[in-house]
Rosetta silent file (secondary structure, phi, psi, omega in degrees, C-alpha in Angstrom):
SEQUENCE: MPKVTGNQSAPDMIHAGLKKLILQGKYEAGRLLRQDELAGQFGTSRIPVREALRRLEAEGLIQIELNRGAIVTSTSFEDVLEMLEIRIALESHALRLAIPRMTAEDFQSAASLLKDYDKEPSARGWSEMNLRFHEILYAPCNLPKLLGLIRSNNAHIGRFTRVRLSIAAGREAPQREHYQILKACMHGNTEEAVSLLKHHISQTQKSVQAAARRPVK
SCORE:     score description
SCORE:     0.000 S_00000001
   1 L     0.000  126.385 -178.832    0.000    0.000    0.000 S_00000001
   2 L   -68.198  145.362  176.209    1.535    3.356   -1.006 S_00000001
   3 L   -84.934  147.063  176.303    2.230    5.900    1.710 S_00000001
   4 L   -73.742  132.263  179.027    0.713    9.353    1.512 S_00000001
   5 L  -103.440  171.485 -173.632    3.326   11.998    0.707 S_00000001
   6 L   -63.943  -26.275 -177.675    3.386   15.665    1.593 S_00000001
   7 L   -96.062   15.990 -179.640    2.170   16.891   -1.795 S_00000001
   8 L  -119.485  149.803  172.038   -0.895   14.631   -1.878 S_00000001
   9 L   -78.970  119.220 -176.961   -4.336   14.922   -0.344 S_00000001
  10 H   -58.939  -48.825  179.417   -4.509   12.062    2.123 S_00000001
  11 H   -60.441  -39.099 -179.293   -8.283   11.456    1.771 S_00000001
  12 H   -63.165  -45.634 -177.441   -8.001   11.576   -2.028 S_00000001
  13 H   -68.091  -42.039  179.398   -5.163    9.064   -2.150 S_00000001
  14 H   -64.428  -44.705  178.444   -6.760    6.688    0.334 S_00000001
  15 H   -58.536  -48.499 -178.710  -10.086    6.894   -1.471 S_00000001
  16 H   -62.963  -42.263 -178.709   -8.458    6.204   -4.857 S_00000001
  17 H   -65.163  -45.756  179.958   -6.364    3.342   -3.489 S_00000001
  18 H   -68.472  -39.541  179.721   -9.230    1.591   -1.754 S_00000001
  19 H   -61.076  -42.770  179.156  -11.613    2.135   -4.655 S_00000001
  20 H   -61.407  -44.073 -179.335   -9.145    0.533   -7.047 S_00000001
  21 H   -64.570  -37.421  179.883   -8.716   -2.494   -4.787 S_00000001
  22 H   -71.030  -46.733 -177.118  -12.483   -2.936   -4.449 S_00000001
  23 H   -68.168  -29.347  177.352  -13.260   -2.525   -8.151 S_00000001
  24 L   -80.905   -5.437  179.051  -10.472   -4.905   -9.120 S_00000001
  25 L    83.017    6.656  179.489  -11.897   -7.496   -6.757 S_00000001
  26 L   -75.867  -28.244  168.988   -8.819   -7.569   -4.533 S_00000001
  27 L  -106.985  103.105 -171.657  -10.985   -6.457   -1.618 S_00000001
  28 L   -82.137  163.098  177.846  -13.944   -8.803   -1.946 S_00000001
  29 L   -54.839  135.906  179.724  -17.530   -8.344   -0.789 S_00000001
  30 L    94.483  -10.197 -178.994  -17.861   -8.805    2.951 S_00000001
  31 L   -70.034  136.434  177.973  -14.325   -7.706    3.773 S_00000001
  32 E   -90.212  125.938  178.822  -14.061   -5.587    6.900 S_00000001
  33 E  -103.536  109.549 -177.360  -11.990   -2.416    6.479 S_00000001
  34 L   -91.492  129.521 -175.609  -10.566   -1.345    9.844 S_00000001
  35 H   -60.772  -41.706 -177.829   -9.688    2.311   10.190 S_00000001
  36 H   -67.116  -38.120  178.206   -6.651    1.754   12.375 S_00000001
  37 H   -66.683  -42.237  179.647   -5.192   -0.837   10.002 S_00000001
  38 H   -65.996  -39.431  177.833   -5.763    1.387    6.984 S_00000001
  39 H   -59.896  -41.365  178.192   -4.220    4.356    8.743 S_00000001
  40 H   -66.516  -39.830 -178.999   -1.106    2.288    9.392 S_00000001
  41 H   -66.901  -38.194 -178.961   -0.954    1.032    5.812 S_00000001
  42 H   -90.999   -8.680  179.634   -1.247    4.519    4.349 S_00000001
  43 L    71.542   38.897 -179.521    0.874    6.173    7.022 S_00000001
  44 L  -130.613  179.589  170.065   -1.807    8.635    8.143 S_00000001
  45 L   -81.402  178.520 -179.649   -4.090    9.297   11.071 S_00000001
  46 H   -77.232  -16.209 -175.916   -7.599    7.850   11.153 S_00000001
  47 H   -62.838  -52.475  177.881   -9.183   11.188   10.154 S_00000001
  48 H   -65.845  -29.332  176.117   -8.402   11.032    6.384 S_00000001
  49 H   -63.594  -43.790 -179.150   -9.245    7.322    6.406 S_00000001
  50 H   -61.677  -41.445  179.108  -12.648    8.130    7.869 S_00000001
  51 H   -65.030  -42.890  179.432  -13.267   10.745    5.144 S_00000001
  52 H   -62.087  -40.227  179.625  -12.214    8.331    2.397 S_00000001
  53 H   -66.173  -36.042  177.067  -14.555    5.667    3.769 S_00000001
  54 H   -62.829  -38.843  178.348  -17.459    8.113    3.791 S_00000001
  55 H   -65.020  -43.097  179.763  -16.847    8.781    0.086 S_00000001
  56 H   -64.177  -35.121  177.728  -16.762    5.080   -0.674 S_00000001
  57 H   -66.868  -40.935  178.784  -20.032    4.612    1.202 S_00000001
  58 H   -62.847  -28.372  179.064  -21.644    7.398   -0.848 S_00000001
  59 L   -87.290   -1.650  177.604  -20.525    5.539   -3.999 S_00000001
  60 L    80.373   11.609 -177.471  -22.088    2.315   -2.770 S_00000001
  61 L   -86.878  -24.917  176.403  -18.799    0.444   -2.532 S_00000001
  62 E  -136.450  165.261  173.071  -18.883   -0.041    1.227 S_00000001
  63 E  -128.874  127.871  179.960  -21.437    0.052    4.013 S_00000001
  64 E   -95.142  115.889 -176.791  -20.561    1.484    7.412 S_00000001
  65 E  -108.824  139.420  179.680  -22.310   -0.481   10.143 S_00000001
  66 L   -60.799  132.969  177.764  -22.607    0.522   13.769 S_00000001
  67 L    69.476    2.189  176.619  -20.252   -1.452   16.034 S_00000001
  68 L  -119.556  -46.475 -178.159  -18.728   -3.283   13.067 S_00000001
  69 E   113.482 -156.329 -175.585  -17.146   -0.687   10.800 S_00000001
  70 E   -89.904  129.229 -178.102  -16.807   -0.453    7.037 S_00000001
  71 E  -125.503  131.961  178.272  -17.719   -3.538    5.020 S_00000001
  72 E   -66.309  127.764 -178.182  -17.235   -3.976    1.267 S_00000001
  73 L   -80.890  164.951  177.936  -20.637   -4.351   -0.368 S_00000001
  74 L  -100.291  159.431  173.206  -21.587   -6.971   -2.936 S_00000001
  75 L  -113.328  113.620 -175.156  -22.803   -6.491   -6.499 S_00000001
  76 L   -86.769  167.672  174.975  -25.769   -8.735   -7.189 S_00000001
  77 H   -55.207  -44.845 -179.112  -27.081  -10.175  -10.426 S_00000001
  78 H   -66.364  -36.524  177.840  -30.030   -7.763  -10.219 S_00000001
  79 H   -60.341  -44.141 -177.489  -27.677   -4.818   -9.605 S_00000001
  80 H   -65.465  -42.123  178.077  -25.759   -5.585  -12.783 S_00000001
  81 H   -60.743  -40.239  178.470  -28.911   -5.835  -14.876 S_00000001
  82 H   -67.405  -41.005 -179.918  -30.041   -2.456  -13.567 S_00000001
  83 H   -67.183  -27.070  174.784  -26.641   -0.888  -14.210 S_00000001
  84 H   -71.081  -32.788  172.838  -26.770   -2.165  -17.788 S_00000001
  85 H   -63.828  -41.774  176.881  -30.067   -0.308  -18.202 S_00000001
  86 H   -63.413  -38.064  178.994  -28.289    2.783  -16.895 S_00000001
  87 H   -60.703  -43.194  178.663  -25.467    2.065  -19.332 S_00000001
  88 H   -57.912  -45.986 -177.451  -27.898    2.108  -22.271 S_00000001
  89 H   -65.336  -49.715 -176.293  -29.249    5.502  -21.216 S_00000001
  90 H   -67.580  -46.166 -173.453  -25.908    7.175  -20.518 S_00000001
  91 H   -75.565  -31.763  175.326  -23.940    5.776  -23.432 S_00000001
  92 H   -62.925  -42.092  179.318  -26.672    6.282  -26.012 S_00000001
  93 H   -65.667  -43.760  179.976  -26.808    9.953  -25.034 S_00000001
  94 H   -62.584  -42.567 -178.986  -23.022   10.302  -25.118 S_00000001
  95 H   -66.294  -41.070  179.319  -22.785    8.670  -28.558 S_00000001
  96 H   -59.881  -38.953  179.394  -25.560   10.848  -29.974 S_00000001
  97 H   -77.446  -28.252 -174.744  -23.686   13.961  -28.854 S_00000001
  98 H   -78.555  -36.269 -171.687  -20.274   12.635  -29.926 S_00000001
  99 H   -55.294  -45.558  179.808  -20.952   11.630  -33.536 S_00000001
 100 H   -64.065  -17.082 -177.255  -21.230   15.175  -34.970 S_00000001
 101 H  -103.136    0.173 -177.914  -17.877   16.007  -33.338 S_00000001
 102 L   -69.691  145.528 -179.586  -15.955   12.913  -34.423 S_00000001
 103 L  -117.716  172.481  177.017  -12.839   13.399  -36.547 S_00000001
 104 H   -59.268  -34.711  179.267  -10.790   11.221  -38.861 S_00000001
 105 H   -64.996  -38.617  177.220   -8.365   10.676  -35.977 S_00000001
 106 H   -62.454  -45.928  179.909  -11.184    9.297  -33.806 S_00000001
 107 H   -63.085  -40.141 -179.915  -12.211    6.850  -36.525 S_00000001
 108 H   -64.944  -42.565  179.484   -8.610    5.800  -37.054 S_00000001
 109 H   -62.452  -44.461 -179.051   -8.071    5.185  -33.338 S_00000001
 110 H   -65.472  -43.458 -179.162  -11.250    3.107  -33.065 S_00000001
 111 H   -65.038  -41.178  179.541  -10.467    1.080  -36.204 S_00000001
 112 H   -62.773  -41.306  179.331   -6.889    0.427  -35.074 S_00000001
 113 H   -64.762  -39.866 -179.755   -8.101   -0.823  -31.703 S_00000001
 114 H   -65.518  -33.207  176.227  -10.597   -3.175  -33.342 S_00000001
 115 H   -64.583  -41.221  176.266   -7.822   -4.670  -35.462 S_00000001
 116 H   -65.323  -38.882  178.212   -5.856   -5.397  -32.292 S_00000001
 117 H   -58.014  -40.447  179.763   -9.047   -6.797  -30.755 S_00000001
 118 H   -58.671  -31.048 -174.809   -9.310   -9.238  -33.684 S_00000001
 119 H   -97.809   -7.565 -176.208   -5.913  -10.672  -32.787 S_00000001
 120 L   -74.846  124.908 -176.420   -6.283  -10.698  -28.983 S_00000001
 121 L   -86.213  -20.749 -170.288   -6.510  -14.288  -27.655 S_00000001
 122 L  -101.393  146.846  176.992   -7.579  -13.676  -24.046 S_00000001
 123 H   -63.056  -35.421  178.148  -10.974  -12.840  -22.575 S_00000001
 124 H   -63.576  -40.107  177.237   -9.305  -10.341  -20.252 S_00000001
 125 H   -64.523  -40.624  177.305   -7.857   -8.581  -23.273 S_00000001
 126 H   -59.601  -42.265 -178.941  -11.249   -8.486  -24.966 S_00000001
 127 H   -59.875  -48.076 -178.348  -12.706   -6.915  -21.851 S_00000001
 128 H   -66.080  -40.915 -178.693  -10.089   -4.160  -21.702 S_00000001
 129 H   -70.976  -33.868  176.167  -10.281   -3.429  -25.433 S_00000001
 130 H   -60.191  -46.871  178.349  -14.068   -3.339  -25.334 S_00000001
 131 H   -60.517  -44.573 -177.910  -13.971   -0.636  -22.674 S_00000001
 132 H   -65.194  -39.308  178.889  -11.360    1.342  -24.589 S_00000001
 133 H   -59.221  -47.183 -179.388  -13.333    1.142  -27.846 S_00000001
 134 H   -66.446  -36.695  177.288  -16.417    2.606  -26.211 S_00000001
 135 H   -61.482  -41.242  178.813  -14.359    5.314  -24.522 S_00000001
 136 H   -61.248  -41.709 -178.672  -12.959    6.369  -27.912 S_00000001
 137 H   -65.341  -38.756 -173.282  -16.473    6.656  -29.341 S_00000001
 138 H   -86.813  -22.678 -173.916  -17.842    8.768  -26.492 S_00000001
 139 H   -53.533  -38.788 -178.458  -14.847   11.033  -25.863 S_00000001
 140 H   -63.460  -14.854  177.050  -15.751   13.579  -28.595 S_00000001
 141 H   -63.056  -24.108  173.641  -18.941   14.535  -26.730 S_00000001
 142 L    57.355   43.514  176.543  -16.518   16.460  -24.484 S_00000001
 143 L  -123.273   90.864 -172.864  -18.690   16.267  -21.379 S_00000001
 144 H   -56.049  -37.535 -178.516  -16.387   15.205  -18.524 S_00000001
 145 H   -69.702  -40.618  177.057  -19.148   14.650  -15.979 S_00000001
 146 H   -63.813  -44.854  179.000  -21.165   12.454  -18.324 S_00000001
 147 H   -63.458  -35.286  176.992  -18.040   10.490  -19.246 S_00000001
 148 H   -65.237  -39.962  177.150  -17.232   10.168  -15.549 S_00000001
 149 H   -63.734  -39.386  178.507  -20.675    8.697  -14.851 S_00000001
 150 H   -63.971  -45.688  179.304  -20.163    6.198  -17.660 S_00000001
 151 H   -62.300  -42.793 -179.482  -16.764    5.150  -16.293 S_00000001
 152 H   -64.022  -43.732  179.378  -18.134    4.827  -12.771 S_00000001
 153 H   -62.626  -42.915  179.536  -21.099    2.738  -13.907 S_00000001
 154 H   -66.590  -33.588  177.473  -18.857    0.452  -15.939 S_00000001
 155 H   -64.486  -39.834  177.724  -16.497    0.075  -12.991 S_00000001
 156 H   -65.910  -40.511  176.754  -19.376   -1.135  -10.837 S_00000001
 157 H   -60.712  -36.566 -179.664  -20.415   -3.591  -13.548 S_00000001
 158 H   -61.950  -21.203  177.522  -16.819   -4.797  -13.571 S_00000001
 159 L   -67.039  -20.808  175.326  -17.223   -5.955   -9.972 S_00000001
 160 L   -77.657    1.212 -176.044  -19.411   -8.738  -11.377 S_00000001
 161 L    73.688   92.999 -178.531  -16.165   -9.706  -13.155 S_00000001
 162 H   -61.001  -27.390  178.640  -16.225   -8.343  -16.666 S_00000001
 163 H   -61.494  -39.090  178.225  -13.994  -11.204  -17.776 S_00000001
 164 H   -61.107  -37.774  178.386  -16.861  -13.601  -17.087 S_00000001
 165 H   -66.303  -39.809  179.233  -19.059  -11.480  -19.351 S_00000001
 166 H   -64.107  -39.769  178.274  -16.436  -11.593  -22.091 S_00000001
 167 H   -64.387  -44.405 -178.072  -16.230  -15.367  -21.814 S_00000001
 168 H   -65.587  -40.665 -176.924  -20.012  -15.701  -21.960 S_00000001
 169 H   -80.122  -26.989 -174.103  -20.382  -13.331  -24.920 S_00000001
 170 L    76.131 -170.628 -179.278  -17.332  -14.549  -26.801 S_00000001
 171 L  -107.265  -37.421 -168.755  -15.515  -12.326  -29.271 S_00000001
 172 H   -60.159  -54.002 -176.413  -17.135  -12.832  -32.656 S_00000001
 173 H   -65.659  -50.311  178.140  -20.620  -11.389  -32.092 S_00000001
 174 H   -59.869  -37.578 -178.935  -19.608   -8.352  -29.966 S_00000001
 175 H   -68.043  -39.402  176.084  -16.783   -7.564  -32.361 S_00000001
 176 H   -60.273  -40.272  178.746  -19.101   -7.713  -35.375 S_00000001
 177 H   -67.410  -35.787  177.039  -21.394   -5.266  -33.567 S_00000001
 178 H   -59.859  -45.825  179.505  -18.436   -2.972  -32.833 S_00000001
 179 H   -63.197  -37.713  179.233  -17.642   -2.732  -36.537 S_00000001
 180 H   -65.979  -42.160  178.743  -21.274   -2.005  -37.343 S_00000001
 181 H   -63.967  -44.935 -179.312  -21.434    0.786  -34.767 S_00000001
 182 H   -62.766  -41.488  179.423  -18.187    2.313  -36.021 S_00000001
 183 H   -60.460  -43.251  178.853  -19.370    2.189  -39.648 S_00000001
 184 H   -63.898  -38.909  177.662  -22.573    4.038  -38.733 S_00000001
 185 H   -63.703  -44.192 -178.124  -20.535    6.653  -36.863 S_00000001
 186 H   -63.394  -31.665  178.793  -18.190    7.149  -39.812 S_00000001
 187 L   -87.696   -0.151  179.659  -21.175    7.720  -42.118 S_00000001
 188 L    72.273   19.902  179.980  -22.728   10.162  -39.677 S_00000001
 189 L   -87.487   81.198 -171.323  -25.797    7.957  -39.221 S_00000001
 190 H   -60.338  -51.630 -175.215  -26.468    8.970  -35.637 S_00000001
 191 H   -66.712  -35.173  176.405  -29.778    7.226  -35.015 S_00000001
 192 H   -64.900  -43.300  179.948  -28.573    4.008  -36.637 S_00000001
 193 H   -62.487  -42.540  179.918  -25.428    4.049  -34.490 S_00000001
 194 H   -65.249  -41.483  178.200  -27.438    4.653  -31.316 S_00000001
 195 H   -62.230  -42.378  178.220  -29.852    1.863  -32.221 S_00000001
 196 H   -64.448  -38.436  178.779  -26.944   -0.511  -32.828 S_00000001
 197 H   -64.519  -44.184  178.792  -25.388    0.492  -29.512 S_00000001
 198 H   -59.707  -42.698  177.863  -28.610   -0.187  -27.618 S_00000001
 199 H   -63.562  -41.270 -179.308  -28.819   -3.631  -29.215 S_00000001
 200 H   -58.861  -45.742 -178.698  -25.144   -4.243  -28.404 S_00000001
 201 H   -73.182  -33.805  177.580  -25.642   -3.512  -24.701 S_00000001
 202 H   -64.577  -31.681  175.449  -28.876   -5.500  -24.560 S_00000001
 203 H   -67.649  -32.204  175.451  -26.883   -8.483  -25.804 S_00000001
 204 H   -64.352  -36.847  176.497  -24.537   -7.897  -22.864 S_00000001
 205 H   -58.990  -40.125  177.166  -27.547   -8.199  -20.566 S_00000001
 206 H   -66.870  -34.572  178.447  -28.154  -11.658  -22.011 S_00000001
 207 H   -66.990  -31.724  175.942  -24.475  -12.437  -21.484 S_00000001
 208 H   -59.859  -42.900  179.358  -24.866  -11.545  -17.801 S_00000001
 209 H   -63.724  -39.507  177.689  -27.450  -14.270  -17.501 S_00000001
 210 H   -68.684  -39.337 -179.052  -25.084  -16.714  -19.191 S_00000001
 211 H   -64.022  -30.863  179.447  -22.166  -15.549  -17.024 S_00000001
 212 L   -67.383  -17.835 -177.935  -24.146  -16.265  -13.891 S_00000001
 213 L  -103.673  -10.415 -172.845  -24.287  -19.900  -14.933 S_00000001
 214 L  -111.491  136.540  176.021  -20.726  -20.369  -16.166 S_00000001
 215 L   -74.658  151.700  173.226  -17.553  -20.749  -14.069 S_00000001
 216 L   -71.329  131.557 -179.287  -14.536  -18.561  -14.791 S_00000001
 217 L   -98.632    0.000    0.000  -11.935  -20.579  -16.696 S_00000001
């Protein structure tokens, strides 16, 4: 665990460090986070730890219980399905705003990533490239708060283990849909691209159901 240095905000660093560990699954659901232990690990007093934990509770990543302390929350099957509905709403809006602002460089970046995606053998790689592809598409909307909400929502979905979703969905069908979405964007067909995106995410919802039944390999 990194120590807080003099030029860093202690609550900010602790919050970022703990959030990363939770979203990556290194701190699993049900884990008890003790303030005194965290203070020792980060080299701070308990005050910035307490502030960081309050932020994590507001984000739904932990629950602070009386006489127990901070406990990492779980992400249920139903939670993921709901967050995918939120994903459709947020990302459809971002894509609709982004398409008129897309440049040749944006199209080139997206196409280049998809070519790498075609050659990637691992489900973990597919997962990472899928996220990056969507980020490239939405970035031209130039709305940092909207993009931040999208990243946060996707991070929560990732707690269900995005790799499992990639395994369930496979590569061929999602990748074919990626090319279709990009083609519509390149032609400036906004409503077609948004419709394709909605279908793409709805297929992910079906993959969630499959992922719930399949073990991680």
